[in-house]
N, C-alpha and C positions, 0 to 999 in steps of 0.2 A: 930102520927097518919098518915097513908098513904093516898095518893090521890086515888080518884076513877078513873075509866076509863074515865068517862065523864069529870072530871076536867083535866085529862091529855090531852085529845083530845082538850078541850077548849084552854088550854095553848099552845099546839102545833099549833092550828089555829091562835092564837094571834102572835106567833113567825113568822109564814109564812107571815101573813099580814104585819108585821113590816118590814120583808126582802123585800117583794114585794114593799112596800111604799119607802124604801130606794133606790131600783133599779130604780123605776120610777122617784124619785127625781134626782138622779145622771144622768139618761138618759135625762131628761128634761134640766138640767144644761148644759150638752154638746150640745144639740141642740141649746139652747139659745146662748151659746158661738160661735157656728158656724154662727148663724144668725147675731150676732153682729160684728164678725170679717170679714165675707165674704158676708154679706147681703143675704145669701141664704143657705138653708139646703135641698138639693135634697131629694125627697121622698125615693129613694132607700137607701140613707144613713141613714135617719131617721128610716127606717124599720130595717136596720142592727143594729143600735144603740139600738133600742127597743127590739131586740132579745137577747142582751147580759145580762146575769143574774149572773154575777160574779163581785164582788166589785173590785178586783184587776185589772181586764180587763177594767172595766169602768173607773178607775182611770188612767190607761194608755191611753185610748182613750181621756180623758179630757186633759191630757198633750199634746197629739197630736193636739187637737183642739186649744190649746193656742199657741203651737210652730210652727205649719205648716204655710209656707208662702202663700199657696193657697188651695183652697178647693180640687183641684186635688191631691196636695201633701198629704192632710189629708186623702183622700179617699184611696190612695195607702198604707199609713201606716196602716190604719185601716183594709184593706183587709188582709194585712200581719199577723195581730194578731187574726183575727176572722175566718180564714180559718181552 
């Protein structure tokens, strides 16, 4: 038996909600990493991180947050991938 249009829309909404939750969780993890490592996460960097809606890009940004020697170095690497 097939799905109704309403069921399909509900399912699609659930999937979008899960994706958004995943992005928000990853974004928050990156921001917390920056705060722990550098004791600061400038507002412009937080906004840029929150604009990223791609799992692979967020993973790369997380790696940069862990590997960068300074917040400035992190910012430069992040700008290179988000432009």
